[in-house]
RODO-2510 file (C-alpha; in nm, 4 decimals, decimal comma):
residues 453
     n   res          X          Y          Z
     1     m    17,6122    36,3875     1,8474
     2     t    17,7267    36,3972     1,4846
     3     h    17,4676    36,3147     1,2241
     4     d    17,5464    36,0843     0,9303
     5     p    17,3570    36,2083     0,6306
     6     q    17,3657    35,8662     0,4759
     7     r    17,2293    35,6879     0,7815
     8     v    16,9102    35,4848     0,7474
     9     v    16,7215    35,4347     1,0814
    10     r    16,5168    35,1186     1,1215
    11     i    16,2197    35,1272     1,3526
    12     g    15,9858    34,8484     1,4148
    13     a    15,6325    34,8812     1,5478
    14     g    15,5742    34,6162     1,8140
    15     a    15,2130    34,6813     1,9105
    16     g    14,9160    34,8769     1,7824
    17     y    14,7027    34,8609     2,0909
    18     s    14,7182    34,7414     2,4461
    19     g    14,6265    34,3770     2,3870
    20     d    14,8121    34,3147     2,0765
    21     r    15,0102    34,0037     2,0032
    22     i    15,3508    33,9740     2,1433
    23     e    15,5143    33,7240     1,9120
    24     p    15,5510    33,9650     1,6205
    25     a    15,7289    34,2080     1,8496
    26     a    15,9743    33,9368     1,9607
    27     e    16,0230    33,8516     1,5876
    28     l    16,1059    34,2083     1,5040
    29     a    16,3583    34,2317     1,8044
    30     e    16,5221    33,9128     1,6894
    31     q    16,5328    33,9433     1,3094
    32     g    16,4400    34,3010     1,2288
    33     q    16,7916    34,4495     1,2504
    34     l    16,6318    34,7473     1,4327
    35     d    16,7661    35,0598     1,5838
    36     y    16,4374    35,1280     1,7673
    37     l    16,1356    34,9156     1,8650
    38     i    15,8237    35,1002     1,9633
    39     f    15,5027    34,9939     2,1400
    40     e    15,1889    35,2056     2,0934
    41     c    14,9400    35,0785     2,3489
    42     l    14,7187    35,3758     2,4501
    43     a    14,3639    35,4275     2,3461
    44     e    14,1590    35,7313     2,4478
    45     r    14,0069    35,5712     2,7620
    46     t    14,3158    35,3580     2,8628
    47     i    14,4601    35,6199     3,0909
    48     a    14,1359    35,6867     3,2743
    49     i    14,1031    35,3202     3,3448
    50     g    14,4755    35,3224     3,4500
    51     q    14,4143    35,6015     3,6885
    52     q    14,1416    35,3929     3,8562
    53     a    14,3851    35,1051     3,8943
    54     r    14,6495    35,3485     4,0372
    55     l    14,4061    35,4960     4,2916
    56     a    14,3408    35,1410     4,4138
    57     d    14,7151    35,0530     4,4130
    58     p    14,9947    35,3058     4,3760
    59     t    15,2117    35,0484     4,2045
    60     k    14,9683    34,9897     3,9198
    61     g    14,8185    35,1986     3,6432
    62     y    15,0507    35,0992     3,3653
    63     d    14,9764    34,8580     3,0780
    64     p    14,8853    34,5084     3,2063
    65     l    15,1026    34,3470     2,9398
    66     l    15,4122    34,5607     3,0163
    67     a    15,5993    34,2763     3,1917
    68     e    15,5035    34,0083     2,9390
    69     r    15,6290    34,2316     2,6568
    70     m    15,9518    34,3149     2,8314
    71     y    16,0274    33,9533     2,9162
    72     a    15,9836    33,8810     2,5421
    73     v    16,2042    34,1467     2,3967
    74     l    16,4184    34,3311     2,6617
    75     k    16,7226    34,0912     2,6643
    76     t    16,7309    34,0587     2,2886
    77     c    16,7041    34,4452     2,2488
    78     a    16,9722    34,5037     2,5042
    79     d    17,2040    34,2525     2,3409
    80     q    17,1608    34,3968     1,9883
    81     g    17,1540    34,7672     2,0887
    82     v    16,7885    34,8207     2,0080
    83     r    16,6301    35,1011     2,2030
    84     i    16,2758    35,0637     2,3164
    85     i    16,0169    35,3534     2,3144
    86     t    15,6655    35,2919     2,4536
    87     n    15,3602    35,4646     2,6035
    88     m    15,2817    35,1502     2,8129
    89     g    15,3420    35,3744     3,1165
    90     a    14,9774    35,4868     3,0789
    91     a    14,8756    35,6426     3,4051
    92     n    15,1918    35,5527     3,5968
    93     p    15,5040    35,5742     3,3778
    94     q    15,7381    35,5874     3,6881
    95     a    15,5965    35,2574     3,8337
    96     a    15,6322    35,1087     3,4804
    97     a    15,9913    35,2199     3,4650
    98     r    16,0631    35,0574     3,8020
    99     r    15,8965    34,7371     3,6828
   100     i    16,1120    34,7275     3,3713
   101     r    16,4178    34,7865     3,6012
   102     e    16,3209    34,4848     3,8026
   103     i    16,2767    34,2624     3,4844
   104     a    16,6178    34,3854     3,3619
   105     r    16,7803    34,2713     3,6785
   106     e    16,6000    33,9307     3,6545
   107     l    16,7312    33,8900     3,3158
   108     g    17,0821    33,9608     3,4273
   109     l    17,1092    34,2913     3,2334
   110     t    17,3303    34,5586     3,3620
   111     q    17,4280    34,9169     3,2547
   112     l    17,0643    34,9707     3,1302
   113     k    16,9010    35,3042     3,1579
   114     v    16,5219    35,3226     3,1858
   115     a    16,3530    35,6598     3,1454
   116     a    16,0075    35,7550     3,2572
   117     v    15,8436    36,0588     3,0960
   118     i    15,5955    36,2283     3,3102
   119     g    15,4008    36,5539     3,3023
   120     d    15,1032    36,4598     3,0817
   121     d    14,8842    36,4299     3,3944
   122     v    14,7388    36,7824     3,4093
   123     l    14,4325    36,7223     3,6215
   124     e    14,5298    36,9856     3,8770
   125     a    14,5797    37,2534     3,6046
   126     v    14,2539    37,1694     3,4376
   127     q    14,0640    37,1773     3,7651
   128     a    14,2228    37,5117     3,8793
   129     g    14,1398    37,6818     3,5334
   130     d    13,8166    37,7963     3,3699
   131     f    13,8112    37,5536     3,0720
   132     r    13,5325    37,4350     2,8512
   133     i    13,4946    37,0989     2,7082
   134     e    13,5298    37,0862     2,3357
   135     d    13,2649    36,8174     2,2692
   136     n    12,9709    37,0061     2,4252
   137     g    13,0869    37,3563     2,5311
   138     q    13,0135    37,2816     2,8909
   139     p    13,2490    37,3844     3,1708
   140     v    13,4842    37,1186     3,3048
   141     a    13,3252    37,1867     3,6509
   142     s    13,0060    37,0329     3,5120
   143     l    13,1551    36,6935     3,5480
   144     g    13,1965    36,7291     3,9330
   145     d    13,3508    36,4417     4,1191
   146     r    13,2857    36,2153     3,8184
   147     l    13,6165    36,3459     3,6585
   148     i    13,8932    36,0890     3,6993
   149     s    14,1741    36,2187     3,4830
   150     a    14,3202    36,4870     3,2501
   151     n    14,6151    36,3992     3,0377
   152     a    14,7585    36,6211     2,7649
   153     y    14,9100    36,4780     2,4518
   154     l    15,2883    36,5342     2,4750
   155     g    15,5196    36,5663     2,1828
   156     v    15,8770    36,4603     2,1135
   157     a    16,0569    36,6941     2,3534
   158     p    16,0678    36,4795     2,6665
   159     i    16,1533    36,1565     2,4612
   160     l    16,4286    36,3558     2,2904
   161     e    16,5619    36,4524     2,6249
   162     a    16,5614    36,0850     2,7376
   163     l    16,7384    35,9784     2,4266
   164     q    17,0096    36,2470     2,4782
   165     a    17,0510    36,1155     2,8338
   166     g    17,1288    35,7713     2,6964
   167     a    16,8083    35,5945     2,7874
   168     d    16,7768    35,2498     2,6493
   169     v    16,4190    35,2137     2,7343
   170     i    16,1689    35,5014     2,7428
   171     v    15,8214    35,4563     2,8916
   172     t    15,5688    35,7522     2,8658
   173     g    15,2210    35,8158     2,9496
   174     r    15,0016    36,0140     2,7077
   175     v    15,2055    36,1234     2,4008
   176     a    15,0878    36,1653     2,0456
   177     d    15,1141    35,8318     1,8771
   178     p    15,3481    35,9459     1,5948
   179     a    15,5834    36,1129     1,8477
   180     l    15,7115    35,7534     1,9426
   181     v    15,8630    35,7426     1,5880
   182     l    15,9314    36,1156     1,5276
   183     a    16,1424    36,1512     1,8475
   184     p    16,4162    35,9097     1,7369
   185     l    16,4151    36,0532     1,3905
   186     v    16,4771    36,4101     1,5374
   187     y    16,7508    36,2659     1,7578
   188     e    16,9315    36,0708     1,4937
   189     f    16,9119    36,3300     1,2095
   190     g    16,9300    36,6530     1,4154
   191     w    16,6112    36,8006     1,2625
   192     a    16,5325    37,1460     1,3940
   193     a    16,2239    37,2016     1,6089
   194     d    16,0786    37,4406     1,3416
   195     d    16,1715    37,2241     1,0314
   196     w    15,7966    37,1810     0,9678
   197     d    15,8244    36,9732     0,6491
   198     k    16,0596    36,7188     0,7974
   199     l    15,8454    36,6995     1,1111
   200     g    15,5374    36,6509     0,8881
   201     q    15,7093    36,3709     0,6931
   202     g    15,8253    36,2137     1,0179
   203     t    15,4798    36,2314     1,1652
   204     l    15,3603    36,0598     0,8425
   205     v    15,5932    35,7731     0,9081
   206     g    15,4857    35,7551     1,2732
   207     h    15,1255    35,7574     1,1719
   208     l    15,1893    35,4678     0,9236
   209     l    15,3726    35,2575     1,1811
   210     e    15,1733    35,3343     1,4940
   211     c    14,8976    35,0646     1,4411
   212     a    15,1469    34,7810     1,3778
   213     g    14,9638    34,4980     1,1945
   214     q    14,7122    34,7360     1,0359
   215     i    14,9723    34,8258     0,7667
   216     t    15,0911    34,4660     0,7026
   217     g    14,7421    34,3311     0,6242
   218     g    14,5681    34,3084     0,9558
   219     y    14,2257    34,4891     0,9559
   220     f    14,2593    34,4732     0,5769
   221     a    14,1869    34,1308     0,4574
   222     d    13,8562    34,0548     0,2701
   223     p    13,8448    33,7068     0,1142
   224     g    13,8090    33,7054    -0,2588
   225     r    13,8645    34,0832    -0,2743
   226     k    14,1708    34,1558    -0,0696
   227     d    14,3383    33,8214     0,0130
   228     v    14,6162    33,8238     0,2695
   229     a    14,8336    33,5155     0,3381
   230     g    14,9618    33,4143     0,6776
   231     l    14,7410    33,6211     0,9055
   232     a    14,7914    33,3833     1,1909
   233     r    15,1591    33,4667     1,1835
   234     l    15,1194    33,8340     1,0792
   235     g    15,4534    34,0271     1,0697
   236     f    15,4612    34,3738     1,2178
   237     p    15,6062    34,6701     1,0081
   238     i    15,9508    34,8188     0,9927
   239     g    16,0175    35,1711     0,8660
   240     e    16,3486    35,2425     0,7100
   241     i    16,3924    35,6154     0,7293
   242     s    16,6573    35,8379     0,5690
   243     a    16,7745    36,1801     0,6878
   244     d    16,5386    36,3686     0,4495
   245     g    16,2396    36,1796     0,6155
   246     s    16,1728    35,9623     0,3078
   247     a    16,0901    35,6148     0,4163
   248     v    16,0414    35,2575     0,3057
   249     i    15,7687    35,0565     0,4845
   250     t    15,8599    34,6704     0,5008
   251     k    15,8480    34,3750     0,7386
   252     v    16,0591    34,0819     0,8406
   253     a    16,1237    33,8425     0,5378
   254     g    15,9068    33,5363     0,5726
   255     s    15,6637    33,6740     0,8208
   256     g    15,2848    33,6541     0,7309
   257     g    15,0822    33,9363     0,5885
   258     q    15,1881    34,1856     0,3238
   259     v    15,3010    34,5484     0,2725
   260     t    15,1575    34,6957    -0,0494
   261     a    15,0502    35,0445    -0,1717
   262     q    14,6969    34,9576    -0,0768
   263     t    14,7700    34,8490     0,2928
   264     c    14,9678    35,1749     0,3271
   265     k    14,7019    35,3831     0,1725
   266     e    14,4319    35,2436     0,4056
   267     q    14,6507    35,3009     0,7146
   268     l    14,7361    35,6534     0,5880
   269     l    14,3606    35,7405     0,5962
   270     y    14,2936    35,5719     0,9267
   271     e    14,1676    35,8222     1,1919
   272     i    14,2387    36,1204     0,9627
   273     h    13,9773    36,3941     0,9400
   274     d    14,1490    36,6471     0,7186
   275     p    14,4607    36,5178     0,5395
   276     s    14,5957    36,8603     0,4905
   277     a    14,5730    36,9507     0,8709
   278     y    14,6636    36,6577     1,0968
   279     y    14,7217    36,8340     1,4368
   280     t    14,9909    36,6963     1,6709
   281     p    15,1776    36,8591     1,9566
   282     d    15,4998    36,9039     1,7250
   283     v    15,3505    37,0083     1,3957
   284     i    15,0347    37,0441     1,1909
   285     a    15,1200    36,7734     0,9341
   286     d    14,9971    36,7899     0,5748
   287     f    14,9372    36,4464     0,4007
   288     s    14,7648    36,5852     0,0979
   289     q    15,0634    36,5397    -0,1377
   290     v    15,1889    36,2026    -0,0088
   291     q    15,3323    35,9704    -0,2708
   292     i    15,3119    35,5921    -0,2053
   293     t    15,4969    35,3690    -0,4382
   294     e    15,5689    34,9895    -0,4447
   295     i    15,9378    34,9476    -0,5060
   296     g    15,9605    34,5698    -0,4449
   297     p    15,7871    34,2832    -0,2762
   298     d    15,6793    34,4045     0,0818
   299     r    15,8626    34,7287     0,0148
   300     v    15,6642    35,0653    -0,0236
   301     a    15,8220    35,4061    -0,0454
   302     v    15,6475    35,6931     0,1257
   303     t    15,7374    36,0567     0,0588
   304     g    15,5694    36,3970     0,0410
   305     g    15,4617    36,4570     0,3983
   306     r    15,4798    36,8323     0,4793
   307     g    15,3901    37,0531     0,7767
   308     r    15,3291    37,3970     0,9288
   309     a    15,3876    37,5541     1,2630
   310     r    15,2650    37,3574     1,5593
   311     p    14,9415    37,4561     1,7449
   312     e    14,9644    37,6673     2,0754
   313     t    14,7274    37,4257     2,2516
   314     l    14,7584    37,0623     2,3423
   315     k    14,4657    36,8142     2,2984
   316     t    14,3824    36,6994     2,6533
   317     t    14,1730    36,3923     2,7191
   318     l    13,9300    36,3984     3,0174
   319     g    13,8300    36,0722     3,1714
   320     y    13,5032    36,0523     3,3748
   321     r    13,2707    35,8091     3,5237
   322     d    12,9841    35,8108     3,2767
   323     s    12,7361    35,5473     3,3628
   324     f    12,6997    35,1541     3,3920
   325     i    12,6026    34,9014     3,1215
   326     g    12,4218    34,5733     3,2007
   327     e    12,4148    34,3050     2,9286
   328     g    12,2617    33,9563     2,8690
   329     q    12,2646    33,7187     2,5874
   330     i    12,0943    33,3995     2,4997
   331     s    12,0815    33,1821     2,1870
   332     y    11,8018    33,0121     1,9956
   333     a    11,8476    32,7560     1,7133
   334     g    11,6552    32,5412     1,4757
   335     p    11,3042    32,6113     1,3144
   336     g    11,1436    32,9289     1,4389
   337     a    11,4716    33,0493     1,5933
   338     q    11,3979    33,4144     1,4927
   339     a    11,0371    33,4141     1,6243
   340     r    11,1468    33,2645     1,9568
   341     a    11,4235    33,5065     1,9929
   342     q    11,1901    33,7994     1,9145
   343     l    10,9439    33,6693     2,1760
   344     a    11,2323    33,6562     2,4268
   345     a    11,3254    34,0234     2,3493
   346     d    10,9628    34,1291     2,4023
   347     i    10,9517    33,9504     2,7351
   348     v    11,2698    34,1124     2,8583
   349     r    11,1488    34,4643     2,7546
   350     e    10,8202    34,4025     2,9416
   351     r    10,9895    34,2571     3,2470
   352     l    11,2284    34,5615     3,2660
   353     a    10,9293    34,7866     3,2708
   354     l    10,7301    34,5860     3,5172
   355     t    11,0177    34,5750     3,7626
   356     g    11,1097    34,9288     3,7298
   357     v    11,4558    34,9049     3,5805
   358     q    11,5628    35,2459     3,4697
   359     t    11,7679    35,2817     3,1590
   360     d    11,8891    35,5907     2,9735
   361     e    11,9455    35,3708     2,6648
   362     l    11,8180    35,0142     2,5819
   363     r    11,9179    34,7954     2,2879
   364     l    11,7528    34,4603     2,2037
   365     d    11,9375    34,3130     1,9133
   366     l    11,8951    33,9765     1,7185
   367     i    12,2474    33,8884     1,6350
   368     g    12,2439    33,7547     1,2787
   369     v    11,9327    33,9426     1,1971
   370     n    11,9416    34,3081     1,2828
   371     a    12,2312    34,3810     1,5183
   372     i    12,4579    34,5361     1,2425
   373     s    12,2680    34,5268     0,9042
   374     s    11,9297    34,6641     0,8544
   375     a    11,6207    34,4775     0,9889
   376     q    11,4469    34,5513     0,6498
   377     m    11,7221    34,3722     0,4666
   378     a    11,7125    34,0704     0,6974
   379     s    11,3307    34,0386     0,6735
   380     a    11,3149    34,0712     0,2980
   381     a    11,1030    33,8077     0,1334
   382     h    11,4096    33,6396    -0,0337
   383     a    11,6061    33,6071     0,2879
   384     p    11,6212    33,2589     0,4248
   385     e    11,4905    33,1773     0,7790
   386     p    11,7955    33,1955     0,9941
   387     q    11,8791    32,8690     1,1702
   388     e    12,0369    33,0313     1,4825
   389     v    11,9822    33,3612     1,6379
   390     r    12,1399    33,5172     1,9536
   391     l    11,9446    33,7835     2,1510
   392     r    12,1631    34,0527     2,3010
   393     v    11,9953    34,2972     2,5570
   394     a    12,2046    34,5981     2,6689
   395     g    12,1096    34,8864     2,8733
   396     r    12,2786    35,1994     3,0086
   397     t    12,1874    35,2693     3,3780
   398     a    12,2849    35,5168     3,6572
   399     s    12,3828    35,2455     3,8975
   400     m    12,5655    34,9121     3,9035
   401     k    12,2597    34,7554     4,0806
   402     e    12,0272    34,8537     3,8002
   403     a    12,2840    34,7164     3,5410
   404     v    12,3039    34,3836     3,6962
   405     r    11,9263    34,3427     3,6782
   406     i    11,9293    34,3473     3,2939
   407     g    12,1490    34,0421     3,2691
   408     n    11,9486    33,8766     3,5306
   409     e    11,6232    33,9178     3,3383
   410     v    11,7887    33,7642     3,0195
   411     e    11,9147    33,4662     3,2346
   412     t    11,5660    33,3881     3,3562
   413     l    11,4578    33,3167     3,0104
   414     y    11,6028    32,9789     3,0396
   415     t    11,2949    32,8550     3,2493
   416     n    11,0631    33,1530     3,1893
   417     g    11,0872    33,2179     2,8144
   418     p    11,0642    33,0524     2,4803
   419     a    11,1587    32,6926     2,4195
   420     g    11,5212    32,6000     2,3573
   421     g    11,7155    32,8926     2,4845
   422     g    12,0740    32,8176     2,5708
   423     g    12,4244    32,9739     2,6165
   424     a    12,3044    33,2502     2,8318
   425     t    12,5637    33,4940     2,9575
   426     k    12,5382    33,8233     3,1601
   427     a    12,7682    34,1020     3,2665
   428     a    12,7614    34,4560     3,4210
   429     r    13,0393    34,7128     3,4115
   430     e    13,1041    35,0763     3,4692
   431     v    13,1567    35,2984     3,1730
   432     i    13,4572    35,5314     3,1710
   433     a    13,4081    35,7765     2,8971
   434     v    13,6180    36,0558     2,7514
   435     l    13,5797    36,4085     2,6483
   436     s    13,8397    36,6721     2,5192
   437     l    13,9608    37,0074     2,5749
   438     l    14,2462    37,2243     2,4445
   439     l    14,4930    37,3304     2,7011
   440     p    14,7673    37,5980     2,6514
   441     r    15,0939    37,4236     2,6224
   442     s    15,2361    37,6733     2,8767
   443     l    15,0374    37,4887     3,1397
   444     v    15,2046    37,1474     3,0598
   445     h    15,5464    37,0715     3,2100
   446     p    15,6926    36,7335     3,1154
   447     s    16,0030    36,5866     3,2742
   448     v    16,2156    36,2821     3,2574
   449     h    16,3194    36,0466     3,5374
   450     i    16,5970    35,7876     3,4856
   451     e    16,6048    35,4466     3,6591
   452     e    16,9568    35,2997     3,6411
   453     v    16,9961    34,9134     3,6349
***
C-alpha cells in the first residue's frame, strides 16, 4: 500500500481490562471518527484461567464479554470502516473469531474478514526444554502437573500480517499490550521493523492508550485534590497519530472525564520499572525524554519516545495451580463494635487451630481499623471509636475442603460469637498464579487464520 505522509490515524481504546465498561467503546465507535478501535482485555492470569475453561469446553476460553462487546460495536464499526483489534481471544483466539463471525451473520454483515492470531501458546516448547523460572530460579519441571499454560508475548508481526490480508477484526491471544496500537501504525505508515525510534514512539502511544479510562481521569480522581467531572459517563481515549509517531491524546467531545498533562503523566508511569528500558517484543522503548504538552482542552501532545533493538527473548507467562483461598466476613456495628469484632477474630483463630485447619497463610483483618492502614494509627488516642467494623478472615490452604472450612467458621459466629454480628458472607476458590520465563523467540511461531463472513 502507498503511505500518505500527511495522514493522521485515529485509534480509540475501547477497554482497559476484561470487565471494563462497554458504553464508552460504543461511544467511540459511533462518535470517535476512528480508523481503529482496540480492546485490551488480558491480565497476567487471564489466559491461565481461560485455559481451564477451554479444557472443560473446547468452544470456550476467550473473554467472557467478547459477544457483548461485539454486539455493541461491530455493526457500527463495519458501517464506518473502523477496524477492530483485540486480545479478547485469550486462551482460544480461533473460537473467539468463530463467535465474532456468528455475531456478524446475526447482524446481517457480509464481506467481513475476521482474523485469529495464534502461536502464543508455547506450553509444549516450554515443557520440552530445560528452562528456569525468572522469579525463583527453579526449573519449570518443579511445577509438575500444576502447570496449566505457557503463553509468550507476541509483537506486531502477526497483527500486521492480518491487516495486510484485509482483516476487519483481529482477535489475538497473548500479545504485548502496546502492540495492539503499534501494529496499525506500522501498517499505515510503513515503518521499518528496525526503525527503533519510531517503534519506541509508537509503543509510547500504545502504552498511553492501553488502559483506556485511566488516561481520561479514571484511577486518577481524588476529591479536593484532583477533581474529575463526569466519571459515571467517563469517555475513553483517542490517539491521533502522525507518520513521525507524534500523537495527540484526546476523547469524544462532551464525554465525561478529562485528558490533561497530569492524567497522561500518571499513565506514562503506570507499570513502568525503568523508563529508559521498557522491554517489548518489538523494541526496547526509551521514555526518558518524553515531552507531554497540553495544546487545548482535552488535547495533549506526546512526543519524544525512542527505542533500541528488540530483545532476543520473549517474556512468557506460566500459569499454574497454586493453592486455595477460603474467606469469611461478618460485620459489627454500634458501641463496642471494634472490641466485638476483635473477639470474633480471636474466636475464629482459636477455632481453626482446634479443628486442625491447615493454612499456609492466614489474615484476620478488621476492615475500617487495620485492613489497609496501620493498626497503630487506628488505635491512636485521638482516633474516635469506630461505629462499624467488618471482620474479614482469609486463609491460603492446600485443598478446597480446607478452604471451605474457614468461611464456615466465620459464619458460625452468628450464633456462637459476640452479640450483633450480621451480614456474614463466605467463599472459597482455587488460586491460579503466574510466573515468568524468557523464551528464545526462535521457538515461537505465530500464525494467522482468517474467518470469512
